[in-house]
Residue frames as a rotation matrix with the C-alpha (Angstrom) as fourth column:
MET 1
0.551 0.834 -0.021 84.29
-0.180 0.095 -0.979 -102.75
-0.815 0.543 0.202 -73.95
ALA 2
0.350 -0.480 -0.805 87.12
-0.932 -0.264 -0.248 -102.53
-0.093 0.837 -0.539 -76.48
SER 3
-0.671 -0.740 0.044 88.34
-0.738 0.673 0.045 -106.01
-0.063 -0.002 -0.998 -75.53
LEU 4
0.106 0.808 0.580 85.00
-0.643 0.500 -0.580 -107.86
-0.758 -0.312 0.572 -75.73
LYS 5
0.768 0.194 -0.610 85.59
-0.630 0.400 -0.666 -109.19
0.115 0.896 0.429 -79.24
ASP 6
-0.194 -0.923 -0.333 88.99
-0.681 0.371 -0.632 -110.56
0.706 0.104 -0.700 -78.21
LYS 7
-0.668 -0.037 0.743 87.64
-0.693 0.394 -0.603 -112.11
-0.271 -0.918 -0.289 -75.02
HIS 8
0.008 0.770 0.638 84.68
-0.076 0.637 -0.767 -113.73
-0.997 -0.042 0.064 -76.82
PRO 9
-0.751 -0.449 -0.483 85.86
-0.462 -0.165 0.871 -114.57
-0.471 0.878 -0.083 -80.37
GLY 10
-0.874 0.446 0.194 82.88
0.482 0.741 0.468 -116.85
0.065 0.502 -0.862 -81.01
MET 11
-0.033 0.886 -0.463 80.33
0.799 -0.255 -0.545 -114.19
-0.600 -0.388 -0.700 -80.12
LEU 12
-0.097 0.109 0.989 78.89
0.774 -0.617 0.144 -111.47
0.626 0.779 -0.024 -82.34
VAL 13
-0.139 -0.042 -0.989 79.68
0.823 -0.560 -0.092 -108.20
-0.550 -0.827 0.112 -80.55
ARG 14
0.055 0.217 0.975 78.19
0.741 -0.663 0.106 -104.91
0.669 0.716 -0.197 -81.72
HIS 15
-0.604 -0.335 -0.723 78.97
0.743 -0.567 -0.357 -101.52
-0.290 -0.753 0.591 -80.21
LEU 16
0.194 0.828 0.527 76.04
0.872 -0.391 0.294 -99.09
0.449 0.403 -0.798 -80.15
ALA 17
-0.772 -0.520 0.365 76.57
0.366 -0.834 -0.413 -95.35
0.519 -0.185 0.834 -79.70
GLY 18
0.188 0.801 -0.569 74.73
0.982 -0.168 0.089 -93.31
-0.024 -0.575 -0.818 -77.10
ASN 19
0.880 0.231 0.416 74.42
0.280 -0.958 -0.062 -89.59
0.384 0.171 -0.907 -76.39
HIS 20
0.728 -0.682 -0.070 77.55
-0.220 -0.328 0.919 -89.52
-0.650 -0.653 -0.389 -74.21
ASP 21
0.027 -0.718 0.695 79.51
0.664 0.533 0.525 -91.35
-0.747 0.447 0.491 -76.91
LEU 22
0.490 0.229 0.841 78.31
0.827 -0.426 -0.366 -88.86
0.274 0.875 -0.398 -79.51
GLY 23
0.988 -0.113 0.100 79.51
-0.140 -0.934 0.327 -85.97
0.057 -0.338 -0.940 -77.38
PHE 24
0.445 -0.867 0.226 82.84
-0.020 0.243 0.970 -87.66
-0.895 -0.436 0.090 -76.62
ALA 25
0.056 -0.418 0.907 83.50
0.863 0.476 0.166 -88.56
-0.502 0.774 0.387 -80.27
THR 26
0.610 0.209 0.764 82.60
0.653 -0.679 -0.336 -85.13
0.449 0.704 -0.550 -81.64
PHE 27
0.928 -0.356 -0.111 84.67
-0.180 -0.689 0.702 -83.41
-0.326 -0.632 -0.703 -78.95
LEU 28
0.088 -0.954 0.287 87.71
0.003 0.288 0.958 -85.34
-0.996 -0.083 0.029 -80.15
GLY 29
0.125 0.017 -0.992 86.79
-0.901 -0.416 -0.121 -85.03
-0.415 0.909 -0.036 -83.84
LEU 30
-0.694 -0.472 0.543 86.63
-0.325 0.879 0.349 -88.81
-0.642 0.066 -0.764 -84.30
ILE 31
-0.201 0.656 0.728 83.47
0.812 0.527 -0.251 -88.94
-0.548 0.540 -0.638 -86.43
PRO 32
-0.903 -0.152 0.402 82.65
0.388 -0.690 0.611 -86.73
0.185 0.707 0.682 -89.44
ILE 33
-0.192 0.873 -0.449 79.86
0.537 -0.290 -0.792 -84.17
-0.822 -0.393 -0.413 -89.14
LYS 34
-0.509 0.134 0.850 77.82
0.806 -0.271 0.525 -82.45
0.301 0.953 0.030 -91.85
GLY 35
-0.034 0.532 0.846 76.10
-0.109 -0.843 0.526 -80.01
0.993 -0.074 0.086 -89.53
GLY 36
0.652 0.415 -0.634 75.27
0.546 0.322 0.773 -79.31
0.525 -0.851 -0.016 -85.91
ALA 37
-0.508 -0.812 -0.288 78.05
0.837 -0.386 -0.388 -76.84
0.204 -0.438 0.875 -85.10
VAL 38
0.664 0.740 -0.106 77.01
0.742 -0.634 0.220 -73.60
0.095 -0.225 -0.970 -83.42
ALA 39
-0.125 -0.648 0.751 78.46
0.350 -0.737 -0.578 -70.12
0.928 0.190 0.319 -83.49
GLU 40
-0.851 -0.243 -0.466 79.11
0.517 -0.224 -0.826 -68.22
0.097 -0.944 0.316 -80.28
GLY 41
-0.827 0.544 -0.138 75.90
-0.388 -0.732 -0.559 -66.94
-0.405 -0.409 0.817 -78.74
GLU 42
-0.432 0.691 -0.579 73.59
-0.725 0.116 0.679 -69.11
0.536 0.713 0.451 -80.88
PHE 43
-0.634 0.139 -0.761 73.16
0.293 0.954 -0.070 -72.00
0.716 -0.267 -0.645 -78.45
LYS 44
-0.174 0.656 0.734 69.99
-0.862 -0.461 0.208 -71.84
0.475 -0.597 0.646 -76.36
PRO 45
-0.941 -0.300 -0.155 70.22
-0.199 0.864 -0.462 -74.62
0.273 -0.404 -0.873 -73.76
ARG 46
-0.123 0.929 -0.348 67.15
0.123 0.362 0.924 -76.64
0.985 0.071 -0.159 -72.88
ARG 47
0.875 0.286 -0.391 68.05
0.422 -0.054 0.905 -76.21
0.237 -0.957 -0.168 -69.21
ALA 48
0.784 -0.601 0.155 70.71
-0.617 -0.728 0.300 -74.42
-0.067 -0.330 -0.941 -67.19
GLU 49
0.768 -0.631 0.111 74.22
0.623 0.776 0.102 -75.67
-0.150 -0.010 0.989 -67.94
TYR 50
0.116 -0.837 -0.535 77.78
0.319 -0.479 0.818 -74.46
-0.941 -0.265 0.211 -68.24
PRO 51
0.456 -0.008 -0.890 78.97
-0.697 -0.625 -0.351 -72.40
-0.554 0.780 -0.291 -71.23
LEU 52
0.998 -0.061 -0.017 80.13
0.033 0.724 -0.689 -74.31
0.054 0.687 0.724 -74.28
TRP 53
0.397 -0.917 0.034 83.74
0.599 0.287 0.747 -75.51
-0.695 -0.276 0.663 -74.42
GLN 54
0.984 -0.169 -0.055 86.13
-0.157 -0.688 -0.708 -73.05
0.082 0.706 -0.704 -76.04
ASP 55
0.448 -0.894 0.023 89.71
0.893 0.447 -0.040 -73.72
0.026 0.038 0.999 -77.09
VAL 56
0.916 -0.102 -0.387 91.74
0.019 -0.955 0.296 -70.78
-0.400 -0.278 -0.873 -75.80
SER 57
-0.074 -0.979 0.191 94.88
0.345 0.154 0.926 -71.94
-0.936 0.134 0.327 -77.62
GLU 58
-0.474 -0.200 -0.857 95.89
-0.631 -0.602 0.490 -70.91
-0.614 0.773 0.159 -81.12
LYS 59
-0.974 0.064 0.215 94.34
0.177 0.808 0.562 -74.11
-0.138 0.586 -0.799 -82.50
GLN 60
-0.540 0.829 -0.142 90.78
-0.789 -0.558 -0.257 -72.85
-0.292 -0.026 0.956 -81.83
ALA 61
-0.995 0.050 -0.081 89.51
0.020 0.941 0.336 -76.45
0.094 0.333 -0.938 -82.00
HIS 62
-0.465 0.881 -0.089 86.00
0.329 0.079 -0.941 -75.38
-0.822 -0.467 -0.327 -80.93
VAL 63
-0.268 0.362 -0.893 85.39
-0.749 -0.661 -0.043 -73.64
-0.606 0.657 0.448 -84.28
GLY 64
-0.170 0.308 -0.936 83.18
-0.860 0.418 0.293 -75.93
0.481 0.855 0.194 -86.35
MET 65
-0.983 -0.173 -0.052 82.89
-0.120 0.841 -0.528 -78.49
0.135 -0.513 -0.848 -83.54
HIS 66
-0.287 0.925 -0.248 79.53
0.307 0.334 0.891 -80.21
0.907 0.180 -0.380 -83.12
LEU 67
0.144 0.449 0.882 77.29
-0.641 -0.637 0.429 -78.80
0.754 -0.627 0.196 -80.39
GLN 68
0.945 0.311 -0.104 77.34
-0.130 0.647 0.751 -82.02
0.301 -0.696 0.652 -78.36
GLY 69
0.239 -0.940 -0.245 81.13
0.769 0.337 -0.544 -82.12
0.593 -0.058 0.803 -78.42
ARG 70
-0.463 -0.385 0.798 81.27
-0.048 -0.888 -0.457 -78.60
0.885 -0.250 0.393 -77.03
ARG 71
0.499 0.671 0.548 78.72
-0.678 -0.092 0.729 -79.48
0.540 -0.736 0.409 -74.35
TRP 72
0.835 -0.181 -0.519 80.66
0.323 0.925 0.198 -82.65
0.445 -0.333 0.831 -73.51
GLY 73
-0.021 -0.991 -0.129 83.95
0.815 0.058 -0.577 -80.84
0.579 -0.117 0.807 -72.96
ALA 74
-0.018 0.051 0.999 82.68
-0.121 -0.991 0.049 -77.71
0.992 -0.120 0.024 -71.17
PHE 75
-0.017 -0.052 -0.998 83.47
0.910 0.413 -0.037 -77.14
0.414 -0.909 0.041 -67.50
SER 76
0.828 0.166 0.535 83.08
-0.107 -0.890 0.442 -74.53
0.550 -0.424 -0.720 -64.81
ARG 77
-0.154 -0.954 -0.257 86.32
0.378 0.184 -0.908 -73.69
0.913 -0.236 0.332 -63.03
GLU 78
-0.788 -0.102 0.607 84.62
-0.416 -0.638 -0.648 -72.00
0.454 -0.763 0.460 -60.08
GLY 79
0.051 0.905 0.422 82.16
-0.941 -0.098 0.323 -72.84
0.334 -0.414 0.847 -57.36
SER 80
-0.080 -0.012 0.997 81.15
-0.762 0.645 -0.054 -75.98
-0.642 -0.764 -0.061 -55.50
GLU 81
0.744 0.402 0.534 80.45
0.013 0.790 -0.613 -77.92
-0.668 0.463 0.582 -58.69
ASP 82
0.180 -0.776 -0.604 83.89
-0.876 -0.406 0.261 -77.38
-0.448 0.482 -0.753 -60.17
GLY 83
-0.787 -0.616 -0.026 84.61
-0.536 0.663 0.523 -79.88
-0.305 0.425 -0.852 -62.92
ILE 84
-0.422 0.712 0.561 81.03
0.455 0.702 -0.549 -81.05
-0.784 0.024 -0.620 -63.40
ASN 85
-0.812 0.160 -0.560 79.27
-0.516 -0.645 0.564 -80.53
-0.271 0.748 0.607 -66.73
ALA 86
0.063 0.957 -0.283 76.24
-0.993 0.032 -0.111 -81.63
-0.097 0.289 0.953 -68.75
PHE 87
0.526 0.092 -0.846 77.70
-0.451 0.873 -0.186 -85.10
0.721 0.479 0.501 -69.42
ASP 88
0.854 -0.292 0.431 79.68
-0.360 0.269 0.893 -85.65
-0.377 -0.918 0.125 -66.19
SER 89
0.846 -0.513 -0.147 82.70
0.112 0.440 -0.891 -86.06
0.522 0.737 0.429 -68.45
HIS 90
0.347 -0.730 0.588 85.08
-0.914 -0.404 0.038 -85.16
0.210 -0.551 -0.808 -65.63
ALA 91
0.518 -0.101 0.849 85.11
-0.408 0.844 0.349 -88.90
-0.752 -0.528 0.396 -64.87
THR 92
0.918 -0.187 0.350 86.25
0.394 0.527 -0.753 -89.70
-0.043 0.829 0.557 -68.41
PHE 93
0.565 -0.753 0.337 89.08
-0.415 -0.612 -0.673 -87.17
0.713 0.241 -0.658 -68.26
ALA 94
0.300 -0.435 0.849 90.11
-0.935 0.041 0.352 -88.57
-0.188 -0.899 -0.395 -64.87
SER 95
0.810 0.067 0.583 90.09
-0.070 0.997 -0.017 -92.17
-0.583 -0.028 0.812 -66.15
TYR 96
0.715 -0.596 0.367 92.81
0.578 0.207 -0.790 -91.19
0.394 0.776 0.492 -68.65
SER 97
0.152 -0.626 -0.765 94.64
0.844 -0.321 0.430 -88.98
-0.515 -0.711 0.479 -66.09
ALA 98
-0.458 -0.207 0.865 93.86
0.724 -0.652 0.228 -85.96
0.516 0.730 0.448 -68.27
ALA 99
-0.914 0.113 -0.391 93.02
0.170 -0.767 -0.619 -82.51
-0.369 -0.632 0.681 -66.99
PRO 100
-0.022 0.991 0.132 89.26
0.738 0.105 -0.666 -81.74
-0.674 0.083 -0.734 -67.17
GLY 101
0.794 0.471 -0.383 88.49
0.089 -0.715 -0.694 -79.89
-0.601 0.517 -0.610 -70.40
ASP 102
-0.025 -0.891 -0.452 92.02
-0.667 -0.322 0.672 -80.34
-0.745 0.319 -0.587 -71.81
ARG 103
0.865 0.485 -0.131 91.34
-0.395 0.495 -0.774 -81.82
-0.310 0.721 0.619 -75.26
GLU 104
0.394 -0.792 -0.467 94.98
-0.673 0.098 -0.733 -82.12
0.626 0.603 -0.495 -76.32
ASP 105
-0.488 -0.543 0.683 95.93
-0.870 0.368 -0.329 -83.87
-0.072 -0.755 -0.652 -73.08
LEU 106
0.246 0.690 0.681 93.07
-0.507 0.690 -0.516 -86.33
-0.826 -0.218 0.519 -73.51
LEU 107
0.890 0.064 -0.451 94.01
-0.448 0.302 -0.842 -87.06
0.082 0.951 0.297 -77.13
ARG 108
-0.038 -0.991 -0.127 97.61
-0.835 0.101 -0.540 -87.72
0.548 0.085 -0.832 -76.11
LYS 109
-0.616 -0.284 0.735 96.70
-0.756 0.475 -0.450 -90.10
-0.221 -0.833 -0.508 -73.30
MET 110
0.470 0.843 0.263 93.91
-0.671 0.534 -0.514 -92.12
-0.574 0.065 0.816 -74.93
PRO 111
-0.432 -0.577 0.693 95.08
0.037 0.756 0.653 -95.46
-0.901 0.308 -0.305 -76.39
GLU 112
-0.777 0.085 -0.624 94.63
-0.620 -0.277 0.734 -95.70
-0.111 0.957 0.268 -80.16
GLU 113
-0.847 0.489 -0.208 92.34
0.390 0.838 0.382 -98.73
0.361 0.242 -0.900 -79.78
HIS 114
-0.355 0.734 -0.579 89.97
0.673 -0.229 -0.703 -96.63
-0.649 -0.639 -0.413 -77.68
LYS 115
-0.447 0.145 -0.883 89.89
-0.465 -0.880 0.091 -93.91
-0.764 0.451 0.461 -80.33
LYS 116
-0.910 0.066 -0.410 89.23
-0.349 0.411 0.842 -96.50
0.224 0.909 -0.351 -83.05
LEU 117
-0.675 0.703 -0.224 86.37
0.738 0.638 -0.219 -98.00
-0.011 -0.313 -0.950 -81.06
LEU 118
-0.244 0.581 -0.777 84.78
0.309 -0.712 -0.630 -94.61
-0.919 -0.394 -0.005 -80.44
ALA 119
-0.564 -0.044 -0.825 85.11
-0.652 -0.590 0.477 -93.74
-0.508 0.806 0.304 -84.14
SER 120
-0.911 0.119 -0.395 83.46
-0.213 0.685 0.697 -97.03
0.353 0.719 -0.599 -85.20
LEU 121
-0.757 0.644 0.116 80.37
0.091 0.278 -0.956 -97.03
-0.648 -0.713 -0.269 -82.96
GLU 122
-0.730 0.588 0.349 77.13
0.540 0.182 0.822 -97.82
0.420 0.788 -0.450 -84.78
PHE 123
-0.820 0.517 0.247 74.08
-0.569 -0.786 -0.242 -95.58
0.069 -0.339 0.938 -84.46
VAL 124
0.350 0.923 0.162 71.68
-0.923 0.370 -0.111 -98.50
-0.162 -0.110 0.981 -84.97
VAL 125
-0.845 -0.508 0.169 71.98
-0.482 0.859 0.172 -102.28
-0.233 0.063 -0.971 -84.68
GLU 126
0.187 0.918 -0.349 69.55
-0.982 0.188 -0.033 -104.52
0.035 0.349 0.936 -86.58
VAL 127
-0.837 -0.395 0.378 69.07
-0.448 0.892 -0.058 -108.21
-0.314 -0.217 -0.924 -85.76
GLU 128
-0.283 0.735 -0.616 66.78
-0.757 0.223 0.614 -110.51
0.589 0.640 0.493 -87.73
ASP 129
0.209 0.500 -0.840 64.52
-0.071 0.865 0.497 -113.24
0.975 -0.045 0.216 -86.31
VAL 130
-0.707 -0.532 0.466 64.69
-0.441 -0.183 -0.879 -112.37
0.553 -0.827 -0.106 -82.63
ASP 131
-0.405 0.588 0.700 61.51
-0.698 0.295 -0.652 -114.23
-0.590 -0.753 0.291 -81.68
GLU 132
-0.557 0.210 0.803 59.35
0.299 0.953 -0.042 -117.16
-0.774 0.217 -0.594 -82.75
HIS 133
0.573 0.818 0.048 57.39
0.405 -0.233 -0.884 -114.88
-0.712 0.526 -0.465 -85.10
GLY 134
0.094 -0.641 0.762 60.48
0.996 0.057 -0.074 -113.84
0.004 0.765 0.644 -87.07
LYS 135
0.953 0.301 -0.046 60.44
0.303 -0.952 0.048 -110.25
-0.029 -0.060 -0.998 -85.87
LYS 136
0.120 -0.913 0.390 63.38
0.644 -0.227 -0.731 -107.93
0.755 0.339 0.561 -86.44
LEU 137
0.531 -0.031 -0.847 65.03
0.773 -0.392 0.499 -106.09
-0.347 -0.919 -0.184 -83.57
ILE 138
0.265 -0.462 0.847 66.16
0.395 -0.749 -0.532 -102.50
0.880 0.475 -0.016 -84.04
ALA 139
0.398 -0.237 -0.886 68.39
0.898 -0.100 0.429 -101.29
-0.190 -0.966 0.173 -81.21
VAL 140
-0.023 -0.359 0.933 69.03
0.416 -0.852 -0.317 -97.56
0.909 0.381 0.169 -80.93
HIS 141
-0.814 -0.514 -0.273 70.12
0.390 -0.134 -0.911 -95.64
0.431 -0.848 0.309 -77.85
ALA 142
-0.867 0.495 -0.056 67.07
-0.304 -0.615 -0.728 -93.44
-0.395 -0.614 0.683 -77.22
GLY 143
-0.109 0.860 0.498 64.47
0.503 0.480 -0.719 -94.55
-0.857 0.172 -0.485 -79.80
LEU 144
-0.709 -0.036 0.704 62.94
0.684 -0.276 0.675 -93.36
0.170 0.960 0.220 -83.06
GLU 145
-0.922 0.332 -0.201 60.98
-0.251 -0.905 -0.343 -90.12
-0.296 -0.266 0.917 -83.33
GLU 146
-0.407 0.869 0.281 57.20
0.695 0.494 -0.523 -90.28
-0.593 -0.018 -0.805 -83.34
GLY 147
-0.135 0.357 -0.924 56.77
-0.191 -0.925 -0.329 -87.11
-0.972 0.132 0.194 -85.40
GLU 148
0.707 0.537 -0.460 56.53
-0.460 -0.144 -0.876 -86.47
-0.537 0.831 0.145 -89.13
CYS 149
-0.179 -0.856 -0.485 59.88
-0.977 0.095 0.192 -87.99
-0.118 0.508 -0.853 -90.13
PRO 150
0.670 0.533 -0.516 59.18
-0.633 0.774 -0.023 -91.37
0.387 0.342 0.856 -91.80
PHE 151
0.795 -0.307 0.523 60.58
-0.181 0.703 0.688 -94.57
-0.579 -0.642 0.503 -90.29
ASP 152
0.684 -0.526 0.505 62.67
0.727 0.550 -0.411 -95.37
-0.062 0.648 0.759 -93.39
VAL 153
0.581 -0.466 0.667 64.20
0.002 -0.819 -0.574 -91.89
0.814 0.335 -0.475 -93.49
GLN 154
0.662 -0.310 0.682 65.25
-0.749 -0.251 0.613 -92.17
-0.019 -0.917 -0.399 -89.84
MET 155
0.773 -0.344 0.533 66.71
0.144 0.913 0.381 -95.62
-0.618 -0.218 0.756 -90.40
THR 156
0.687 -0.533 0.493 68.74
0.593 0.021 -0.805 -94.50
0.419 0.846 0.331 -93.42
ALA 157
0.540 -0.474 0.696 70.27
-0.466 -0.857 -0.221 -91.63
0.701 -0.205 -0.684 -91.45
LEU 158
0.653 -0.267 0.709 71.18
-0.653 0.274 0.706 -93.97
-0.383 -0.924 0.005 -88.58
ARG 159
0.807 -0.364 0.466 72.70
0.467 0.875 -0.126 -96.61
-0.362 0.319 0.876 -90.85
GLU 160
0.503 -0.611 0.611 74.84
0.497 -0.373 -0.783 -93.90
0.707 0.698 0.116 -92.45
ARG 161
0.046 -0.424 -0.904 75.78
0.975 -0.179 0.133 -92.52
-0.218 -0.888 0.405 -89.00
ARG 162
-0.080 0.001 0.997 74.68
0.641 -0.766 0.052 -89.14
0.763 0.643 0.061 -90.30
VAL 163
-0.073 -0.002 -0.997 75.49
0.870 -0.488 -0.063 -86.20
-0.487 -0.873 0.037 -88.01
ASP 164
-0.573 -0.078 0.816 73.92
0.676 -0.608 0.417 -83.22
0.463 0.790 0.401 -89.74
GLN 165
0.319 0.665 0.675 72.05
-0.002 -0.712 0.702 -81.42
0.948 -0.226 -0.226 -86.98
ALA 166
-0.324 -0.549 0.771 72.72
-0.687 -0.424 -0.590 -80.23
0.651 -0.721 -0.240 -83.44
TRP 167
-0.237 0.332 0.913 70.43
-0.808 0.454 -0.375 -82.76
-0.539 -0.827 0.161 -81.74
ILE 168
-0.665 0.019 -0.747 70.36
-0.473 0.763 0.441 -86.38
0.578 0.646 -0.498 -82.92
GLU 169
0.036 0.803 0.595 67.02
-0.980 -0.090 0.180 -87.39
0.198 -0.589 0.783 -81.47
ALA 170
0.673 0.234 -0.702 67.52
-0.246 0.965 0.086 -91.16
0.697 0.115 0.707 -81.90
LEU 171
-0.151 -0.817 -0.557 70.55
0.545 0.401 -0.736 -90.90
0.825 -0.415 0.384 -79.61
GLN 172
-0.932 -0.359 0.058 69.38
0.195 -0.629 -0.753 -88.08
0.307 -0.690 0.655 -77.34
GLY 173
-0.369 0.861 0.351 65.59
-0.358 -0.480 0.801 -87.69
0.858 0.170 0.485 -77.41
ARG 174
-0.958 0.150 0.246 63.28
-0.204 0.252 -0.946 -88.10
-0.204 -0.956 -0.211 -74.43
ALA 175
-0.267 0.950 0.162 59.48
-0.256 0.093 -0.962 -87.72
-0.929 -0.298 0.219 -74.64
ASN 176
0.316 0.452 -0.834 59.38
-0.867 -0.220 -0.447 -87.84
-0.386 0.864 0.322 -78.45
VAL 177
-0.289 -0.505 -0.813 61.04
-0.783 0.614 -0.103 -91.28
0.551 0.607 -0.573 -78.76
MET 178
-0.563 0.041 0.825 59.26
-0.716 0.474 -0.512 -93.33
-0.412 -0.880 -0.237 -76.12
ASN 179
0.297 0.776 0.556 56.79
-0.211 0.621 -0.755 -95.05
-0.931 0.107 0.348 -78.44
LEU 180
-0.311 -0.346 0.885 56.83
0.719 0.524 0.457 -96.59
-0.622 0.779 0.086 -81.91
PRO 181
-0.794 0.104 -0.599 56.62
-0.435 -0.785 0.441 -94.26
-0.424 0.611 0.668 -84.91
LYS 182
0.143 0.987 0.068 53.22
-0.613 0.142 -0.777 -94.65
-0.777 0.069 0.626 -86.58
ASP 183
0.678 0.126 -0.724 54.70
-0.721 0.306 -0.622 -96.17
0.143 0.944 0.299 -89.74
THR 184
-0.380 -0.797 0.470 56.90
-0.850 0.502 0.164 -98.74
-0.366 -0.337 -0.868 -87.99
PRO 185
-0.297 0.258 -0.919 56.57
-0.610 0.689 0.390 -102.07
0.734 0.677 -0.047 -89.85
ASP 186
0.636 0.711 0.301 54.53
-0.693 0.353 0.629 -104.70
0.341 -0.608 0.717 -88.01
ASP 187
0.815 -0.342 -0.468 57.45
0.353 0.933 -0.067 -107.11
0.460 -0.111 0.881 -87.86
VAL 188
-0.147 -0.907 0.394 59.79
0.151 -0.415 -0.897 -104.69
0.978 -0.073 0.198 -86.05
ILE 189
0.715 0.173 -0.677 60.66
0.691 -0.029 0.723 -104.43
0.105 -0.985 -0.140 -82.37
ILE 190
0.268 -0.628 0.731 62.45
-0.031 -0.764 -0.645 -101.25
0.963 0.151 -0.224 -81.24
ALA 191
0.637 -0.163 -0.753 64.71
0.758 0.312 0.573 -101.47
0.142 -0.936 0.322 -78.19
SER 192
0.235 -0.594 0.769 66.60
-0.062 -0.799 -0.598 -98.70
0.970 0.093 -0.225 -76.42
GLY 193
-0.250 -0.291 -0.924 68.19
0.947 0.126 -0.296 -97.72
0.202 -0.949 0.244 -73.15
HIS 194
-0.660 -0.278 0.698 68.68
0.376 -0.926 -0.013 -94.05
0.650 0.254 0.716 -72.13
HIS 195
-0.062 0.802 0.594 65.48
-0.215 -0.592 0.776 -93.51
0.975 -0.079 0.209 -70.14
GLY 196
-0.758 -0.367 0.539 66.30
-0.561 -0.054 -0.826 -94.92
0.332 -0.929 -0.165 -66.70
VAL 197
0.113 0.838 0.534 63.43
-0.885 0.329 -0.330 -97.45
-0.452 -0.435 0.779 -66.71
LEU 198
-0.951 -0.263 0.163 62.80
-0.175 0.891 0.418 -101.10
-0.255 0.369 -0.894 -67.55
GLU 199
0.058 0.993 -0.107 59.73
-0.678 -0.040 -0.734 -101.64
-0.733 0.114 0.671 -69.75
ILE 200
-0.900 -0.406 -0.157 59.38
-0.397 0.618 0.678 -104.93
-0.178 0.673 -0.718 -71.61
GLY 201
-0.053 0.949 0.312 56.16
-0.480 0.250 -0.841 -106.94
-0.876 -0.194 0.442 -71.17
ASP 202
-0.028 0.108 0.994 54.80
0.686 0.725 -0.060 -108.12
-0.727 0.680 -0.095 -74.52
ARG 203
0.714 0.328 -0.619 55.21
-0.076 -0.842 -0.533 -104.78
-0.696 0.428 -0.576 -76.30
ARG 204
0.623 -0.508 0.595 57.14
0.766 0.246 -0.594 -104.06
0.155 0.826 0.542 -79.49
ARG 205
0.403 -0.527 0.748 58.80
-0.247 -0.850 -0.465 -101.07
0.881 0.002 -0.473 -77.80
LEU 206
0.627 -0.274 -0.729 61.39
0.710 0.587 0.390 -102.20
0.321 -0.762 0.563 -75.26
ILE 207
0.485 -0.524 0.700 63.30
-0.489 -0.826 -0.280 -99.94
0.725 -0.207 -0.657 -72.87
VAL 208
0.711 -0.343 -0.614 66.14
0.597 0.756 0.269 -101.58
0.372 -0.558 0.742 -70.96
ASP 209
-0.234 -0.770 0.594 67.86
0.086 -0.625 -0.776 -99.07
0.969 -0.130 0.212 -68.69
GLU 210
0.609 0.583 -0.538 67.04
0.522 0.216 0.825 -100.06
0.597 -0.783 -0.172 -65.14
CYS 211
0.009 -0.674 -0.739 70.19
0.985 -0.123 0.124 -98.57
-0.175 -0.729 0.662 -63.63
GLY 212
0.855 0.374 0.359 69.98
0.462 -0.863 -0.202 -95.23
0.234 0.339 -0.911 -65.43
GLY 213
0.168 -0.900 0.403 73.67
0.135 -0.384 -0.914 -94.69
0.977 0.208 0.057 -64.75
ARG 214
0.402 0.039 0.915 73.20
-0.818 -0.434 0.378 -94.80
0.412 -0.900 -0.143 -60.97
ILE 215
-0.530 -0.769 -0.359 75.61
-0.519 0.628 -0.579 -97.01
0.671 -0.121 -0.732 -59.05
GLU 216
-0.688 0.303 0.659 72.97
-0.595 0.284 -0.752 -97.93
-0.415 -0.909 -0.015 -56.46
ARG 217
0.466 0.883 -0.057 70.78
-0.723 0.343 -0.600 -99.56
-0.510 0.321 0.798 -59.11
PRO 218
0.009 -0.464 0.886 71.48
0.191 0.870 0.454 -102.91
-0.981 0.165 0.097 -60.82
LEU 219
-0.515 -0.223 -0.828 72.59
-0.770 -0.305 0.561 -103.04
-0.378 0.926 -0.014 -64.45
ALA 220
0.171 0.707 0.687 69.98
-0.147 0.707 -0.691 -104.99
-0.974 0.017 0.225 -66.44
ALA 221
-0.779 -0.307 -0.547 70.13
-0.592 0.074 0.803 -106.83
-0.206 0.949 -0.239 -69.76
LEU 222
0.272 0.952 0.141 67.41
-0.717 0.298 -0.630 -108.55
-0.642 0.070 0.764 -71.76
ILE 223
-0.817 -0.466 0.339 67.64
-0.172 0.759 0.628 -112.00
-0.550 0.455 -0.700 -73.34
LEU 224
0.162 0.852 -0.498 65.46
-0.895 -0.086 -0.438 -112.60
-0.415 0.517 0.749 -76.41
PRO 225
-0.468 0.845 0.258 63.24
-0.112 -0.347 0.931 -114.31
0.876 0.407 0.257 -77.40
GLU 226
-0.305 0.367 -0.879 62.53
0.814 0.579 -0.042 -115.32
0.493 -0.728 -0.475 -73.76
ARG 227
0.236 0.261 0.936 62.40
-0.126 -0.947 0.295 -111.69
0.964 -0.187 -0.191 -72.60
LYS 228
0.629 -0.153 -0.762 64.35
0.740 0.419 0.526 -112.79
0.239 -0.895 0.377 -69.58
VAL 229
0.719 -0.364 0.592 65.97
-0.381 -0.919 -0.102 -110.03
0.581 -0.152 -0.800 -67.53
VAL 230
0.390 -0.674 -0.628 69.42
0.844 0.534 -0.049 -110.59
0.368 -0.511 0.777 -66.05
ARG 231
0.898 0.005 0.440 70.90
-0.146 -0.940 0.308 -108.18
0.415 -0.341 -0.843 -63.54
SER 232
-0.188 -0.982 0.014 74.27
-0.114 0.007 -0.993 -107.38
0.976 -0.188 -0.113 -62.08
THR 233
0.504 0.343 -0.793 74.73
0.672 0.421 0.609 -108.33
0.542 -0.840 -0.019 -58.45
């Protein structure tokens, strides 16, 4: 992904952050946070998972670390699922030949260009005039919340890449981000991945995640304005 701009210099390439990227970046301290850290014993997981990552060295890097970073780096050292965690980040450690959960080893072995890419990921991508009606596309990893938070407030936080709470719903949400917020402007289309389904049709809410991270499923992409689906073979 880091080399796409070099390989295709005539193409506009944007890099959109997802929930795994958020966890990875906050684990390594590559993006600033204004909130979302948790003290020991305060975290109440939504489902069973391993304890939060803790730096046992003198550096105590876990202190003040964002919740998702601590979830991303946490591993069990015992049992049949050794090395597996909430984000399956064992594969990322292995790709850099770093020991699972060893933050300092990972930081040493990651190329600087990879760190820069991770630090620069956008939380939202906006593209004007994506169809014959002049609609605007808003791409965000999970979607926008349908609750009481106004559309404009959510968009401002995403444009600023604001990390000020433990759960960033636009990057991580599930049931509460599947539809359009009630105050979404009529000329806006919202597209996301994250949900392991492909839903396009003629709706203004698009979900393009047919593979859902599973190697047995094809990777799908959507071409606009035709709404043509292309798949990996």
